[in-house]
Backbone bond lengths (Angstrom), bond angles and torsions (degrees), N, CA, C in turn:
res aa  C-N    CA-C-N  psi(-1)  N-CA   C-N-CA  omega(-1)  CA-C   N-CA-C  phi
1 M - - - 1.529 - - 1.480 105.00 -
2 R 1.336 115.35 140.58 1.443 128.28 -175.57 1.593 106.62 -116.03
3 I 1.296 114.37 122.94 1.502 120.98 -176.22 1.628 103.58 -114.17
4 T 1.300 118.95 117.46 1.412 123.62 175.54 1.625 108.51 -109.91
5 K 1.305 110.91 130.29 1.479 115.09 178.82 1.631 106.29 -88.59
6 Y 1.344 114.85 137.68 1.472 121.15 168.64 1.482 109.96 -115.75
7 E 1.302 117.77 -179.48 1.477 124.19 -178.80 1.531 108.01 -49.04
8 H 1.257 119.53 144.91 1.448 128.40 173.28 1.509 112.11 56.26
9 A 1.286 118.00 -113.62 1.427 124.14 -169.27 1.487 111.62 -107.83
10 A 1.336 123.87 4.82 1.371 124.39 -179.74 1.516 117.03 -83.31
11 L 1.326 110.83 134.31 1.488 116.01 178.61 1.561 111.20 -131.61
12 R 1.308 120.91 136.29 1.319 127.09 172.82 1.563 112.04 -104.18
13 I 1.312 115.85 124.76 1.449 121.61 179.74 1.497 111.10 -111.13
14 D 1.207 119.55 127.92 1.579 120.80 -179.23 1.536 106.63 -124.07
15 E 1.323 113.59 133.77 1.447 122.20 -178.67 1.559 105.21 -151.08
16 A 1.246 116.10 131.36 1.546 124.74 176.84 1.520 109.92 40.25
17 D 1.330 113.42 51.98 1.547 121.37 172.37 1.501 112.60 68.03
18 Q 1.335 123.06 18.73 1.360 131.04 178.51 1.535 107.98 -124.57
19 T 1.380 111.99 149.91 1.457 120.69 -172.40 1.481 112.71 -123.26
20 L 1.318 119.28 136.46 1.426 127.64 171.29 1.501 109.00 -118.39
21 W 1.278 119.37 131.78 1.476 127.48 173.78 1.602 108.81 -101.03
22 V 1.252 114.15 142.89 1.626 120.73 172.10 1.458 102.54 -123.49
23 D 1.264 120.70 129.21 1.430 132.98 161.96 1.549 107.39 48.40
24 P 1.361 117.19 65.73 1.570 115.90 174.48 1.547 107.04 -87.25
25 G 1.315 115.44 79.31 1.523 120.07 -174.19 1.456 115.43 -79.95
26 G 1.381 112.89 -164.63 1.498 118.04 -176.60 1.461 111.76 -80.08
27 F 1.287 125.25 -5.16 1.470 125.65 175.17 1.544 111.65 -91.43
28 T 1.317 117.58 -2.81 1.414 122.11 -170.41 1.568 113.71 -108.16
29 A 1.301 116.44 126.90 1.496 121.66 171.43 1.468 107.62 -87.12
30 L 1.338 122.16 110.65 1.382 127.51 176.93 1.571 109.96 -73.19
31 P 1.352 113.52 150.21 1.453 119.16 178.70 1.582 107.25 -76.22
32 E 1.308 116.43 168.47 1.524 122.51 174.85 1.394 113.28 -63.18
33 D 1.434 117.98 -40.03 1.471 121.42 -170.14 1.642 106.82 -91.08
34 L 1.372 107.01 104.75 1.428 114.81 176.95 1.492 113.20 -121.01
35 A 1.338 116.84 23.69 1.417 123.04 179.18 1.625 106.28 -80.04
36 S 1.374 111.37 163.53 1.479 117.82 173.64 1.561 108.52 70.58
37 V 1.243 124.67 25.50 1.411 126.69 -177.75 1.542 103.34 -95.92
38 V 1.318 117.53 117.95 1.522 121.88 -176.80 1.527 105.87 -96.85
39 A 1.293 124.21 -24.70 1.442 124.62 -169.82 1.593 111.21 -162.32
40 V 1.323 110.73 151.75 1.482 117.72 168.95 1.427 113.28 -134.87
41 V 1.353 114.60 132.32 1.529 114.96 -177.96 1.562 103.32 -107.15
42 V 1.399 114.55 129.73 1.398 118.16 175.69 1.566 106.80 -119.17
43 T 1.281 115.55 117.67 1.483 119.55 -166.04 1.554 110.80 -74.42
44 H 1.314 119.12 -31.90 1.367 118.07 175.63 1.597 109.60 -166.67
45 E 1.285 116.37 178.98 1.470 123.61 -163.05 1.491 119.29 -82.21
46 H 1.378 116.89 -9.64 1.395 119.49 -177.66 1.585 114.88 -63.02
47 P 1.338 122.54 142.31 1.471 118.62 -168.26 1.563 116.18 -66.23
48 D 1.376 116.36 -15.93 1.508 118.32 175.88 1.564 107.87 -72.65
49 H 1.233 119.38 -7.48 1.495 124.96 -176.97 1.573 111.10 -120.27
50 A 1.318 113.83 -41.41 1.481 118.84 -175.46 1.434 110.01 -116.99
51 D 1.238 119.67 100.42 1.469 123.75 -174.61 1.571 103.93 -116.67
52 P 1.370 116.91 119.23 1.531 115.21 178.85 1.458 112.17 -68.49
53 A 1.267 126.51 -32.24 1.429 122.96 -179.29 1.551 108.17 -63.64
54 N 1.284 120.12 -48.77 1.421 122.50 177.03 1.440 116.67 -58.52
55 L 1.396 113.79 -46.74 1.457 118.03 174.65 1.573 112.71 -58.61
56 Q 1.236 120.77 -40.91 1.427 124.31 -178.95 1.596 109.47 -66.97
57 R 1.302 114.98 -36.40 1.554 118.44 178.22 1.548 106.67 -66.37
58 I 1.333 120.78 -40.23 1.468 119.79 175.76 1.571 112.37 -66.67
59 L 1.270 115.51 -39.38 1.521 117.54 -178.98 1.526 106.75 -72.77
60 A 1.253 120.83 -32.25 1.545 118.63 177.37 1.479 109.63 -68.00
61 A 1.301 121.35 -32.89 1.434 124.04 -176.65 1.484 110.87 -85.34
62 S 1.375 116.99 -30.91 1.440 125.59 -176.06 1.458 108.41 -134.32
63 P 1.295 120.56 81.73 1.428 123.50 -166.91 1.486 111.21 -72.31
64 G 1.326 122.72 -15.18 1.447 121.12 172.44 1.486 117.05 -91.41
65 A 1.275 115.17 5.01 1.554 113.19 179.85 1.384 115.12 -70.38
66 V 1.291 119.92 144.20 1.452 133.30 -170.20 1.598 107.90 -103.05
67 I 1.260 125.35 121.58 1.394 127.09 179.98 1.599 105.99 -98.43
68 F 1.418 112.83 122.12 1.453 113.40 -177.80 1.603 103.32 -114.34
69 A 1.282 113.58 139.56 1.456 116.72 -173.92 1.626 105.98 -169.37
70 P 1.361 112.00 163.06 1.484 119.15 174.43 1.572 108.18 -70.43
71 S 1.352 113.98 163.53 1.469 124.03 -173.68 1.521 106.02 -62.16
72 G 1.310 127.66 -27.78 1.410 125.30 -177.99 1.513 107.12 -68.40
73 V 1.350 119.82 -33.03 1.467 115.84 178.11 1.526 109.55 -67.28
74 A 1.351 117.25 -42.36 1.405 120.58 -178.30 1.603 111.38 -59.87
75 A 1.302 112.50 -35.23 1.552 111.72 179.49 1.519 109.17 -79.66
76 A 1.387 123.68 -29.75 1.392 123.93 -178.01 1.534 110.16 -75.96
77 L 1.340 119.23 -24.77 1.431 123.41 -172.64 1.583 109.01 -125.85
78 P 1.380 115.06 66.66 1.484 115.90 -173.63 1.567 114.70 -64.85
79 T 1.290 115.94 -16.96 1.473 117.71 179.44 1.547 113.61 -84.41
80 I 1.336 115.87 -2.85 1.465 119.08 -174.94 1.547 104.34 -113.66
81 D 1.372 115.48 136.25 1.339 121.12 179.70 1.574 108.34 -82.92
82 V 1.324 114.40 109.90 1.363 124.99 -178.21 1.518 118.37 -106.22
83 T 1.349 124.19 129.05 1.403 120.86 170.19 1.556 111.50 -96.48
84 V 1.350 114.30 112.85 1.412 123.20 -167.37 1.627 107.79 -69.36
85 V 1.264 113.13 133.67 1.526 116.54 173.15 1.544 101.90 -129.11
86 A 1.351 113.21 168.41 1.447 124.36 179.33 1.492 110.75 -149.48
87 P 1.249 119.98 163.29 1.502 123.21 178.30 1.521 114.12 -50.20
88 G 1.307 123.67 128.54 1.371 123.89 -179.03 1.456 111.34 106.46
89 D 1.323 118.38 -20.91 1.555 121.44 179.76 1.509 109.90 -75.39
90 T 1.292 115.88 149.19 1.324 126.92 172.32 1.577 110.24 -128.60
91 V 1.353 118.76 130.95 1.497 121.37 -170.82 1.488 102.10 -130.53
92 A 1.397 116.49 137.33 1.498 119.25 167.80 1.492 107.18 -115.24
93 I 1.359 115.27 128.84 1.446 118.64 177.06 1.456 107.14 -146.81
94 G 1.395 115.87 125.83 1.529 121.32 -179.83 1.491 107.78 54.23
95 A 1.326 118.72 -130.78 1.423 123.13 -178.21 1.438 119.59 -85.86
96 F 1.417 116.38 8.59 1.309 123.47 -175.05 1.521 117.65 -120.51
97 T 1.385 113.09 142.91 1.539 118.44 176.30 1.560 100.66 -119.60
98 L 1.311 112.64 124.33 1.443 119.19 -178.55 1.607 113.15 -113.75
99 R 1.259 116.83 126.72 1.483 119.50 -173.76 1.607 100.24 -119.48
100 F 1.344 117.16 134.31 1.467 117.07 -176.32 1.522 110.75 -119.76
101 F 1.410 108.38 144.07 1.519 118.18 -172.81 1.454 109.74 -133.58
102 G 1.352 116.65 174.25 1.429 119.64 174.02 1.433 117.87 92.61
103 G 1.424 115.73 -125.19 1.435 116.58 176.44 1.584 109.54 141.24
104 A 1.254 120.54 -34.66 1.428 123.51 -172.16 1.474 111.79 -140.43
105 H 1.381 112.85 142.09 1.484 125.41 179.03 1.559 107.04 -67.16
106 A 1.313 117.14 142.09 1.448 118.52 172.31 1.430 112.77 -53.61
107 M 1.294 124.16 150.83 1.510 126.40 178.95 1.642 110.29 -72.47
108 I 1.227 110.37 125.90 1.471 114.27 172.25 1.521 110.20 -88.68
109 H 1.288 119.44 -46.89 1.489 133.32 173.10 1.431 115.08 -163.22
110 H 1.334 119.14 146.51 1.393 123.44 -171.89 1.483 113.93 -61.05
111 T 1.371 116.42 -16.94 1.406 119.15 -179.17 1.483 111.53 -87.94
112 L 1.293 122.22 -6.84 1.417 127.20 -175.41 1.568 108.52 -110.49
113 P 1.332 111.18 135.12 1.559 117.37 -174.36 1.591 106.83 -67.43
114 R 1.363 112.16 142.59 1.468 115.70 175.31 1.549 106.33 -98.25
115 V 1.283 110.53 136.46 1.523 117.93 -171.54 1.561 107.02 -104.37
116 E 1.350 117.42 166.41 1.482 120.69 175.77 1.493 105.45 -64.57
117 N 1.375 112.27 147.30 1.489 121.26 171.70 1.520 106.16 -146.87
118 V 1.334 117.82 145.55 1.424 118.48 175.95 1.641 98.99 -128.80
119 G 1.405 109.62 140.83 1.372 119.86 160.63 1.503 113.66 -86.62
120 V 1.322 120.80 159.14 1.474 118.30 -176.15 1.498 107.79 -140.52
121 L 1.352 113.76 130.33 1.510 122.89 172.72 1.577 108.81 -105.47
122 I 1.344 110.49 113.76 1.499 117.30 -177.18 1.498 117.44 -97.69
123 N 1.267 116.07 120.38 1.504 125.09 -177.12 1.503 113.15 51.54
124 D 1.447 112.95 39.23 1.504 118.51 -178.97 1.487 113.37 52.75
125 E 1.359 116.35 24.85 1.457 118.35 -174.32 1.529 110.73 -122.54
126 L 1.332 116.83 -53.62 1.546 124.63 -169.14 1.511 106.75 -114.31
127 Y 1.332 114.19 123.56 1.428 120.08 170.08 1.482 113.54 -110.59
128 Y 1.387 114.33 134.97 1.424 123.89 176.73 1.525 108.08 -129.28
129 P 1.444 119.46 120.00 1.468 118.48 -173.82 1.551 114.76 -84.93
130 G 1.385 120.76 2.58 1.375 118.90 -164.80 1.520 112.70 60.36
131 D 1.269 115.80 -147.30 1.491 120.45 175.56 1.530 112.38 -91.55
132 S 1.302 112.95 68.86 1.408 122.38 178.40 1.570 113.08 -162.58
133 Y 1.414 114.25 170.06 1.453 117.61 173.28 1.523 106.73 -109.08
134 A 1.230 118.96 34.68 1.560 120.24 -179.96 1.456 114.17 -67.22
135 V 1.303 114.69 110.90 1.493 118.28 176.70 1.510 113.65 -90.88
136 P 1.331 114.52 123.66 1.494 116.80 -179.35 1.586 112.69 -68.07
137 D 1.371 115.06 106.67 1.451 117.95 -171.62 1.534 107.98 -64.88
138 D 1.377 113.27 143.21 1.392 119.69 177.35 1.423 123.10 55.73
139 V 1.324 112.29 25.94 1.448 122.06 -178.37 1.529 110.76 -123.65
140 D 1.323 115.28 135.99 1.467 121.02 175.59 1.474 108.30 -85.31
141 V 1.397 114.27 123.07 1.452 120.55 177.95 1.574 108.79 -108.49
142 P 1.311 112.15 104.29 1.530 114.79 177.22 1.492 109.57 -68.07
143 T 1.342 118.89 -44.44 1.510 120.24 -169.70 1.554 109.92 -125.68
144 L 1.193 124.05 124.45 1.440 128.15 179.13 1.498 113.85 -116.07
145 A 1.359 112.59 125.90 1.436 119.35 168.32 1.571 109.82 -93.56
146 A 1.332 117.67 103.31 1.452 121.45 -169.03 1.485 112.37 -103.62
147 P 1.380 119.69 127.99 1.391 122.82 -177.35 1.572 109.25 -65.37
148 L 1.363 112.11 137.07 1.533 118.05 -178.07 1.535 113.00 -99.78
149 G 1.265 115.73 -34.94 1.500 114.51 -176.61 1.565 111.73 -156.10
150 A 1.363 116.63 143.82 1.398 122.28 179.92 1.537 109.65 -173.52
151 P 1.383 121.77 166.65 1.409 122.60 176.54 1.531 109.59 -64.34
152 W 1.254 122.69 -20.16 1.495 123.36 -179.29 1.539 108.33 -100.11
153 L 1.272 120.64 -2.87 1.510 115.84 -173.21 1.591 112.27 -102.14
154 R 1.192 110.19 130.69 1.581 119.68 167.70 1.534 106.71 -112.29
155 I 1.417 112.86 130.34 1.474 117.02 -163.92 1.649 107.27 -62.24
156 G 1.276 115.61 -30.42 1.570 114.44 179.78 1.512 110.08 -63.98
157 D 1.373 116.60 -32.84 1.452 119.41 -174.12 1.612 105.07 -77.87
158 A 1.333 115.44 -34.67 1.422 118.07 176.22 1.474 111.50 -63.94
159 M 1.367 120.04 -44.98 1.437 125.03 175.77 1.563 107.85 -54.88
160 D 1.282 115.80 -48.98 1.577 116.98 -177.88 1.442 110.19 -61.77
161 F 1.357 120.19 -33.92 1.454 121.42 178.71 1.475 110.18 -63.12
162 V 1.326 118.12 -44.88 1.463 119.02 -177.88 1.511 112.41 -70.11
163 L 1.354 113.92 -33.05 1.589 116.39 173.26 1.488 106.95 -65.80
164 A 1.270 123.22 -38.29 1.516 121.12 -176.83 1.454 111.76 -71.64
165 V 1.417 121.47 -36.45 1.431 125.90 175.32 1.600 114.11 -70.33
166 H 1.353 114.80 -34.67 1.444 125.38 -170.92 1.549 113.81 36.46
167 P 1.306 116.26 72.30 1.413 116.38 -176.46 1.602 109.92 -84.37
168 R 1.291 116.55 166.69 1.489 121.33 174.59 1.538 110.53 -74.54
169 R 1.329 114.05 -34.33 1.424 120.84 -179.37 1.565 108.92 -146.56
170 A 1.298 119.20 146.18 1.476 124.69 178.60 1.492 109.48 -147.83
171 F 1.372 110.58 158.01 1.478 120.55 172.47 1.535 108.71 -147.03
172 G 1.298 112.30 164.88 1.498 116.46 -174.24 1.548 112.42 -94.64
173 T 1.343 112.20 147.81 1.436 118.00 176.57 1.561 106.69 -143.95
174 H 1.414 112.49 -173.43 1.592 114.52 -179.95 1.545 109.42 52.14
175 D 1.303 118.78 59.08 1.407 125.19 -173.36 1.527 123.32 -121.06
176 M 1.377 114.82 0.94 1.420 120.52 -170.43 1.599 111.67 -69.60
177 T 1.436 114.68 -15.38 1.512 116.69 177.90 1.469 111.21 -82.50
178 L 1.368 121.94 0.00 1.358 121.82 -169.40 1.580 107.42 -111.21
179 S 1.319 117.41 146.45 1.478 127.46 169.83 1.556 105.94 -66.19
180 D 1.289 112.77 171.41 1.525 116.64 173.06 1.498 106.78 -66.03
181 V 1.259 120.58 -38.01 1.457 122.05 -176.31 1.521 109.01 -64.32
182 G 1.385 111.75 -51.66 1.407 118.49 -179.07 1.558 112.98 -59.90
183 R 1.311 118.12 -42.29 1.451 121.83 177.94 1.468 112.61 -57.19
184 A 1.461 115.38 -45.62 1.404 118.16 178.48 1.541 113.34 -63.85
185 M 1.348 117.14 -40.11 1.472 118.42 179.10 1.475 111.76 -65.34
186 H 1.332 118.89 -40.46 1.480 124.19 176.65 1.426 114.67 -61.64
187 R 1.274 111.67 -45.13 1.578 117.41 174.33 1.526 109.34 -60.85
188 D 1.256 124.43 -40.10 1.423 122.40 -179.04 1.532 112.40 -65.46
189 R 1.344 114.84 -34.76 1.461 120.66 176.72 1.609 113.38 -64.55
190 L 1.366 107.63 -42.06 1.517 110.79 -176.25 1.543 108.96 -83.64
191 R 1.315 115.91 -17.46 1.468 118.35 170.85 1.503 108.28 -67.00
192 W 1.338 118.27 -47.33 1.447 118.90 -178.60 1.590 107.54 -64.86
193 A 1.241 122.44 -40.49 1.501 121.75 174.88 1.520 115.51 -55.45
194 T 1.335 110.94 -48.87 1.459 118.89 174.45 1.508 115.94 -54.43
195 E 1.352 113.30 -46.73 1.463 119.41 -171.02 1.720 109.96 -75.43
196 Q 1.311 114.11 -10.37 1.387 118.79 176.50 1.506 112.62 -62.93
197 R 1.228 117.26 -27.02 1.513 122.57 178.39 1.556 108.11 -114.07
198 D 1.337 113.91 28.52 1.587 116.28 179.16 1.460 114.52 63.43
199 G 1.359 119.04 22.20 1.430 122.34 174.14 1.568 109.80 -84.92
200 E 1.429 114.31 170.18 1.474 122.56 179.47 1.495 109.03 -120.13
201 F 1.302 114.04 126.69 1.505 123.00 171.83 1.412 116.84 -90.35
202 F 1.290 121.81 132.95 1.493 125.69 -179.70 1.519 108.07 -107.83
203 D 1.350 117.83 136.55 1.479 120.49 167.13 1.543 108.11 -94.82
204 L 1.450 111.60 109.62 1.337 116.54 -177.45 1.580 108.90 -117.09
205 D 1.398 118.33 125.21 1.351 124.34 176.72 1.535 110.45 -99.43
206 P 1.353 121.30 164.04 1.398 118.64 179.17 1.538 117.81 -51.35
207 G 1.308 114.00 124.59 1.526 118.55 -175.95 1.483 111.47 99.02
208 D 1.297 122.26 -14.24 1.492 125.79 177.23 1.499 106.71 -79.71
209 A 1.379 114.00 147.04 1.449 120.04 -177.56 1.525 112.39 -130.56
210 L 1.333 114.87 155.24 1.416 122.44 175.06 1.502 110.99 -124.79
211 E 1.335 109.96 129.19 1.536 117.06 -179.86 1.545 105.24 -100.18
212 I 1.459 107.84 123.94 1.496 109.77 179.96 1.608 107.11 -130.36
């Protein structure tokens, strides 16, 4: 399985000549090649994760692609055909098995509504929590895509999340709100957390890939 990081929270996963996208939101510049996409996971409705223009581009290039997302995304993007998923669901599509966890976006502030959010475990290998610290209970997580920076993120909480998941390998995502200095600092903090259980942390910039 090949994981390629794109800007902000977007991930491309390739397996057996098929492609899965996760959170190709409005901060992400998609590549020209969008063929062979069998599915897209959108973790929640915020525009940095759910961008109708990017989703339409993917569907135009791969008309059979299925978009999996919580009900809030379906309501927010009525022109997009969304297959609604919720925590506890498992879906098999093409070369991918998707297991969904969590349920709620991390709190930004008590005055702001909390939207639905799902974390996704892909092929029992890669876990991405969306905008949450949802830990998949009783599940081994070999590879973790860990959020680095956000209005809702305090770095100590992000470190505790990595410690709770204790992956064998991890890399940072959700990072467009950070400066280069802030990104490097937060990577170092999550590297420390990953290494406490003898895991390995990878510095991935947009376009970098990890083969697992």
